Every structure is written in structure tokens, then in C-alpha cells.
N, C-alpha and C positions, 0 to 999 in steps of 0.2 A: 930701571927697575920698574918704576911705575908703567911705564909703557908694557913692558913686561907683562907685569899682571893684568892689565886689560887686554891683552893679547889671549890670556889663559881663559879670562873671562868669556870674552867673544866666543872662543873654541867651544868652552863649555855650553855657552848658548846655542851654537850653532850643533849640539850633538858631537860633535869632534868629528862625523863621517867626510863630510864634503861633498857628499853624494849629490848632484843636482839631480839626478832620477828620485831620490825620496820623495816620496807622495805623502799627502795628509792622511791621516787616521781613517777619517770617513768624509763626507761631505759637508762642505762647509754651511749648511743651514736645510732649513725644511723642504724646501724648493730647489735644492744644488745636487747635481749629481758630480761627482768626483771621474775623472776618464782617466785612467793610470792601470799599469801592469795587465795591459790589455782586455779590460774589464771596465765596465758603466758600474757605478758604486752610488746606489742601489741600482738593480737593474729594472726595477719595478718603482714607479712613484704612483701616487694618488694626489692631485691638487683640483682646486675648483675653477671653474671660468671664470677667466678674467686673471687669474693665476700667471705668473713669469716661473717660467723654469730655466736656471741658469747650469751648463755643464763647464765646469771647470778643468782644462787639458793639464796634466802633468806626467807627461812623458815624452821629453823630448829627442831621446833616442830612436822612438817608433811614433812618428804623428798620427793623429786620428781625427775622427769629423765624426758629424750627427747627421744623418739623412733619414729623415722618414720616408715612409710609403707614400699611398696617396690618400686623399680627402680633405676634407675641409678646413684641417689645420696644418697642412704641409709644411714643413720646415726643413731647412739645409744650411749646415753649417760653414758651407764653401771647402774649399783646399784645406787638405790635412794640418792639424798643427799640433806643435809639442809642448806649445806653454799658452796660456790664454783661458778668454770666456766668450762663449757663444749662449745669447737669451733668446726666450721663445714664449709669446704671450700666447695661452690658448683660449682662444673665443668662442669654441664650441665643445659641446658635451661628446665624450665617445672615447676611445682607447686606441690610442698611436702607437706603432709599432715603430722602431727606429734601429739604423744599423750604422757600423762604420765601414763604407764602402774600400776603405784599405785590409780591414781584417773583417772580413765578413760574419765571422765566430762570433764577433762583439755584437751584442744584441740589447735594445731595451724595449721597455714600454712606459708610455705617460698615462692614465686613466684620469679621464676628467669629468668631475662630477658637477652637476646643477650648482 
């Protein structure tokens, strides 16, 4: 009986959906971008020189990546991933556009201020 009650509590804490594709409602922090539902959220972020931006991947059924264009602070998360994180520290002011190379309609920008 106690085990069953604990099981009910665990299911309630998980929301009962059991869906591994469920993404958090928003970014994990001010310098975090959630990558889920074929979108970057937020898709535009402003940080300061020296800040690190972290992209949190939450879409295992359709992996994504983060690849910037060219510039002094070029970045590339590598192979597409469904779970995990990628972080990049910005060392120069400017506006940096990025895209998912697997899903080119997914676009974002990071504006870095002094």
C-alpha cells in the first residue's frame, strides 16, 4: 500500500504525461536559450561582453544545433543533439546571428554590448 501511494506521488510530480519531448516553459536563466519545438526561446538575447550564453536542447525526436555565421565570436555546437547543452562565452561586442543547420527556419541572434 505504501509503495502504491509513493508511485502515485511520483506520477503526480511528473505531471502524469510521461512525454520525454516535453520542454520547459521558458529559458532556465537570463543567459539561457531553450531549444525545443523547432524554435529558440528566446530567439533574440542581449548580453554583455564576457557573458556566457547556454543553449539547452529539449527535443530528442528532432535534434538541433547552433551555428553562427562569421565574425570575431563565431560559434558552433557541432553535431545536432536532442538533449544536452552548448555554451559560448562572448568576448567582443556585436550582433551574432545563428541558425540550426538541420532546420534553417530556426534562427536567433545574440546582441553583445560593452
